[in-house]
VOPAGU-2260 file (C-alpha; in pm, 1 decimal, decimal comma):
REM VOPAGU-2260
SITE   aa  ch    i         X         Y         Z
SITE  MET   A    0      -8,6      11,9      23,1
SITE  THR   A    1      98,0     342,3    -112,9
SITE  ASP   A    2     103,5     630,9     142,2
SITE  CYS   A    3     285,7     881,9     -46,1
SITE  GLY   A    4     189,5    1149,3    -198,4
SITE  PRO   A    5     206,2    1134,3    -623,9
SITE  LEU   A    6     560,6    1288,2    -662,1
SITE  ASP   A    7     716,2    1083,3    -409,5
SITE  VAL   A    8     562,2     785,1    -622,2
SITE  LEU   A    9     641,2     889,8    -938,4
SITE  GLY   A   10    1005,8     976,6    -857,6
SITE  ARG   A   11    1043,8     651,0    -710,9
SITE  THR   A   12     870,9     378,8    -970,0
SITE  ARG   A   13     951,3     641,3   -1262,7
SITE  LEU   A   14     606,3     499,8   -1440,3
SITE  ILE   A   15     285,2     580,0   -1539,4
SITE  ALA   A   16      47,6     334,9   -1693,9
SITE  SER   A   17    -228,6     523,6   -1875,5
SITE  PHE   A   18    -617,6     431,5   -1946,3
SITE  GLN   A   19    -753,0     588,8   -2269,6
SITE  ARG   A   20   -1110,8     684,5   -2263,0
SITE  GLY   A   21   -1390,4     408,4   -2280,7
SITE  ALA   A   22   -1381,7     159,5   -1902,7
SITE  THR   A   23   -1436,5    -195,6   -1985,3
SITE  ALA   A   24   -1548,4    -467,0   -1777,2
SITE  ARG   A   25   -1151,7    -555,1   -1715,7
SITE  THR   A   26   -1058,5    -236,8   -1621,0
SITE  VAL   A   27   -1016,8    -333,4   -1295,5
SITE  ALA   A   28    -849,8    -654,9   -1354,0
SITE  ILE   A   29    -634,8    -499,9   -1561,8
SITE  ALA   A   30    -533,0    -238,5   -1313,6
SITE  THR   A   31    -475,2    -501,1   -1045,9
SITE  VAL   A   32    -221,7    -664,2   -1271,4
SITE  LEU   A   33     -47,9    -336,0   -1325,2
SITE  VAL   A   34       3,1    -267,5    -949,3
SITE  GLU   A   35      92,7    -622,7    -902,6
SITE  GLU   A   36     367,8    -607,5   -1126,1
SITE  GLY   A   37     507,3    -294,2    -965,4
SITE  PHE   A   38     308,2      24,0   -1150,1
SITE  ALA   A   39     170,8     225,4    -850,7
SITE  ALA   A   40     110,5     535,1   -1065,1
SITE  LEU   A   41    -200,8     533,0   -1294,7
SITE  THR   A   42    -437,5     780,9   -1482,3
SITE  VAL   A   43    -758,2     808,9   -1613,5
SITE  ASP   A   44    -894,9     990,3   -1894,2
SITE  VAL   A   45   -1072,7    1324,1   -1791,7
SITE  GLY   A   46   -1389,9    1185,5   -1927,4
SITE  ASP   A   47   -1382,1     876,0   -1704,5
SITE  LEU   A   48   -1362,3    1076,2   -1349,3
SITE  ASP   A   49   -1563,9     771,8   -1223,0
SITE  LEU   A   50   -1318,2     563,8   -1278,1
SITE  VAL   A   51   -1043,9     732,8   -1034,4
SITE  GLU   A   52   -1340,7     685,2    -722,5
SITE  ARG   A   53   -1370,3     319,9    -867,2
SITE  LEU   A   54   -1031,5     210,9    -884,2
SITE  GLY   A   55    -901,2     403,0    -569,2
SITE  THR   A   56   -1161,3     172,6    -355,7
SITE  LEU   A   57   -1077,6    -142,5    -513,0
SITE  LEU   A   58    -737,2     -73,2    -550,2
SITE  GLY   A   59    -687,0       1,9    -127,3
SITE  GLY   A   60    -452,7     264,0    -214,6
SITE  ARG   A   61    -191,8      32,6    -343,9
SITE  ALA   A   62    -134,8     293,8    -647,8
SITE  VAL   A   63    -151,3     696,4    -688,3
SITE  LEU   A   64    -460,3     825,4    -951,3
SITE  GLY   A   65    -435,6    1050,3   -1174,7
SITE  VAL   A   66    -585,9    1238,2   -1504,8
SITE  HIS   A   67    -455,8    1311,9   -1825,0
SITE  GLY   A   68    -621,9    1519,3   -2095,3
SITE  VAL   A   69    -672,9    1844,7   -1861,4
SITE  ARG   A   70    -779,5    2098,6   -2097,1
SITE  THR   A   71    -946,0    2374,1   -1844,1
SITE  ASP   A   72    -972,0    2484,9   -1513,7
SITE  GLU   A   73   -1318,5    2355,2   -1477,7
SITE  ALA   A   74   -1175,3    1996,1   -1560,3
SITE  LEU   A   75    -939,0    2031,2   -1288,5
SITE  TYR   A   76   -1208,3    2104,8   -1042,9
SITE  ARG   A   77   -1369,2    1794,7   -1118,7
SITE  ALA   A   78   -1090,2    1608,0   -1125,1
SITE  HIS   A   79    -991,5    1675,5    -771,5
SITE  ASP   A   80   -1333,6    1674,2    -635,1
SITE  ALA   A   81   -1313,7    1306,2    -773,6
SITE  GLY   A   82    -999,3    1222,9    -619,3
SITE  ALA   A   83    -733,1    1273,9    -838,8
SITE  THR   A   84    -407,1    1325,2    -701,9
SITE  TYR   A   85    -166,6    1462,2    -997,0
SITE  ALA   A   86    -248,5    1587,0   -1353,5
SITE  LEU   A   87    -141,8    1592,0   -1712,8
SITE  ALA   A   88    -209,0    1854,2   -1903,4
SITE  PRO   A   89    -125,3    1861,1   -2304,6
SITE  ILE   A   90     -81,6    2196,8   -2295,4
SITE  GLY   A   91      24,8    2360,0   -2010,5
SITE  THR   A   92    -118,4    2742,7   -1904,7
SITE  ALA   A   93     -63,5    2952,2   -1611,3
SITE  GLY   A   94    -447,1    2942,1   -1568,1
SITE  LEU   A   95    -406,1    2573,2   -1528,6
SITE  VAL   A   96     -99,3    2624,2   -1321,2
SITE  ARG   A   97    -282,5    2841,6   -1105,1
SITE  ALA   A   98    -604,8    2604,4   -1052,7
SITE  ALA   A   99    -349,8    2293,9    -966,8
SITE  GLN   A  100    -228,3    2488,5    -719,2
SITE  ASP   A  101    -511,1    2627,6    -545,0
SITE  ASN   A  102    -633,3    2249,9    -516,9
SITE  GLY   A  103    -311,5    2121,2    -421,4
SITE  LEU   A  104    -316,1    1892,2    -745,5
SITE  PRO   A  105      74,0    1852,4    -893,4
SITE  LEU   A  106      20,3    1932,2   -1242,5
SITE  PHE   A  107     222,0    1852,9   -1587,5
SITE  ALA   A  108     217,9    2148,6   -1823,8
SITE  GLY   A  109     241,0    1994,7   -2148,8
SITE  ALA   A  110     512,3    2104,6   -2422,6
SITE  MET   A  111     734,2    1987,6   -2690,7
SITE  THR   A  112     977,5    2215,9   -2853,3
SITE  PRO   A  113    1257,7    2340,8   -2630,9
SITE  ALA   A  114    1140,8    2661,4   -2581,2
SITE  GLU   A  115     781,2    2528,8   -2535,1
SITE  ILE   A  116     917,6    2307,8   -2238,8
SITE  SER   A  117    1137,3    2617,1   -2072,2
SITE  ALA   A  118     802,1    2838,3   -2105,9
SITE  ALA   A  119     629,3    2538,6   -1912,3
SITE  ALA   A  120     888,6    2485,8   -1642,1
SITE  ALA   A  121     901,4    2857,3   -1587,3
SITE  LEU   A  122     534,1    2817,9   -1514,2
SITE  GLY   A  123     587,8    2670,3   -1210,1
SITE  GLY   A  124     394,0    2373,1   -1160,4
SITE  ALA   A  125     518,6    2019,1   -1045,5
SITE  GLY   A  126     684,9    2000,0   -1388,8
SITE  VAL   A  127     658,8    1946,6   -1754,5
SITE  LEU   A  128     479,7    1702,0   -1982,3
SITE  VAL   A  129     636,3    1627,6   -2341,6
SITE  HIS   A  130     404,6    1438,3   -2563,4
SITE  PRO   A  131     411,1    1211,1   -2761,7
SITE  ALA   A  132     748,9    1060,7   -2697,1
SITE  GLU   A  133     742,6     846,1   -2966,8
SITE  VAL   A  134     699,6    1149,6   -3240,8
SITE  LEU   A  135    1028,4    1280,8   -3080,9
SITE  GLY   A  136    1275,2     977,9   -3060,7
SITE  THR   A  137    1493,5     889,8   -2762,0
SITE  SER   A  138    1770,2    1096,8   -2962,4
SITE  TYR   A  139    1571,3    1433,6   -2836,2
SITE  ALA   A  140    1582,7    1311,3   -2446,9
SITE  PRO   A  141    1843,1    1519,6   -2365,8
SITE  HIS   A  142    1760,4    1811,8   -2517,3
SITE  ALA   A  143    1437,6    1781,3   -2381,0
SITE  VAL   A  144    1593,1    1712,8   -2020,9
SITE  ALA   A  145    1816,6    2005,4   -2071,8
SITE  ALA   A  146    1507,1    2254,4   -2159,8
SITE  ALA   A  147    1324,3    2156,7   -1816,5
SITE  GLY   A  148    1591,2    2267,9   -1624,4
SITE  ASP   A  149    1552,3    2193,7   -1229,6
SITE  SER   A  150    1187,1    2127,0   -1327,1
SITE  ARG   A  151    1046,4    1748,4   -1328,4
SITE  LEU   A  152     988,1    1630,1   -1690,4
SITE  VAL   A  153     742,1    1362,8   -1769,9
SITE  VAL   A  154     748,7    1181,2   -2096,7
SITE  GLY   A  155     435,8    1056,5   -2245,0
SITE  GLY   A  156     400,3     740,0   -2467,5
SITE  SER   A  157     706,1     511,3   -2445,2
SITE  SER   A  158     808,8     160,1   -2497,0
SITE  PRO   A  159    1071,0     -41,4   -2282,4
SITE  TYR   A  160    1355,7      62,8   -2450,3
SITE  GLY   A  161    1247,4     478,7   -2495,2
SITE  VAL   A  162    1184,3     422,6   -2095,3
SITE  THR   A  163    1555,7     336,4   -2035,2
SITE  GLN   A  164    1656,4     600,0   -2284,5
SITE  TRP   A  165    1461,9     884,0   -2127,8
SITE  LEU   A  166    1531,1     805,8   -1800,5
SITE  ASN   A  167    1863,6     740,0   -1829,2
SITE  ALA   A  168    1867,7    1119,1   -1954,3
SITE  GLY   A  169    1720,4    1204,7   -1681,1
SITE  ALA   A  170    1345,3    1262,5   -1720,2
SITE  PHE   A  171    1153,5    1221,4   -1378,0
SITE  ALA   A  172     894,0     962,2   -1476,5
SITE  VAL   A  173     758,1     807,4   -1865,0
SITE  VAL   A  174     408,8     727,9   -1938,1
SITE  ALA   A  175     391,9     365,5   -2122,0
SITE  ASP   A  176     304,5     357,9   -2467,0
SITE  SER   A  177     -30,9     207,6   -2623,5
SITE  SER   A  178     177,3    -108,6   -2629,2
SITE  LEU   A  179     145,2    -200,3   -2272,5
SITE  LEU   A  180    -248,7    -252,0   -2252,7
SITE  SER   A  181    -255,0    -364,5   -2599,3
SITE  ASP   A  182    -591,4    -622,1   -2655,2
SITE  ALA   A  183    -602,5    -684,2   -2260,5
SITE  LEU   A  184    -887,7    -398,9   -2250,1
SITE  ASP   A  185   -1082,2    -606,6   -2520,2
SITE  HIS   A  186   -1014,7    -994,9   -2476,6
SITE  GLY   A  187    -636,3   -1040,4   -2458,7
SITE  ASP   A  188    -438,4   -1280,9   -2205,1
SITE  LEU   A  189    -357,2   -1089,1   -1881,3
SITE  GLY   A  190     -66,6   -1282,7   -1878,9
SITE  PHE   A  191      64,0   -1164,0   -2166,2
SITE  LEU   A  192       7,4    -801,5   -2046,6
SITE  ARG   A  193     192,0    -908,4   -1676,7
SITE  ASP   A  194     495,6    -954,5   -1924,0
SITE  ARG   A  195     416,7    -652,5   -2114,1
SITE  ALA   A  196     441,7    -479,3   -1721,7
SITE  ARG   A  197     728,6    -658,2   -1632,7
SITE  ASN   A  198     948,4    -507,4   -1931,8
SITE  TYR   A  199     886,3    -166,1   -1802,9
SITE  THR   A  200     909,5    -243,1   -1449,1
SITE  SER   A  201    1204,5    -438,4   -1533,6
SITE  GLU   A  202    1392,4    -138,1   -1637,5
SITE  THR   A  203    1314,8     127,8   -1428,4
SITE  GLU   A  204    1422,2     -80,8   -1127,6
SITE  ARG   A  205    1772,6    -113,2   -1288,4
SITE  ILE   A  206    1769,3     230,1   -1321,3
SITE  GLY   A  207    1674,1     310,5    -974,2
SITE  PRO   A  208    1458,5     634,0    -791,5
SITE  TRP   A  209    1522,2     999,3    -964,9
SITE  SER   A  210    1749,2    1191,8    -866,3
SITE  PRO   A  211    1710,4    1608,5    -859,8
SITE  PRO   A  212    1975,0    1752,8   -1168,0
SITE  ALA   A  213    2304,2    1890,0   -1003,2
SITE  PRO   A  214    2307,2    2278,6    -946,3
């Protein structure tokens, strides 16, 4: 069971599993498998906020639950009221960061180019979200991390290989790409899901917890 805050959990486990919009009858079983294999941070789409409460109850506090796709202050307030403990915003704005701070909700503000990353870091939120990682490629990792400066950098949508490259470059945490869940939400073998989850967690365990960049 985790009784730590989301930033502590992310700094330790370095991974986020993301559920895209549209829960299925297997969502809870899938979340349970992921938690058992070392994923202690999950996000759901801002359109599926009922899942935050459901998963929070059924997982018994074994994972911190956040939301992704946050674009408005109103959505952020609803996420907070639903029990979300952190948020990923595809586009970072000063208004969203202020709203998140008012609610005590760590928010990672979206950006992509070095200039955008630097500007998002300056907003003063919990950190920066760079998404989608597969478009940028792992060779961009050190440049993105450098642009973030002292700010925590979360990377959206990466394979196990990409996880290694981004975390070794200094990223704070990585959101697993769609290959993690694959067909599990429909009819896929949950044993294969367990194997895919281990491919991620074995990499983060080898790399270890996040360390803030040296001054």
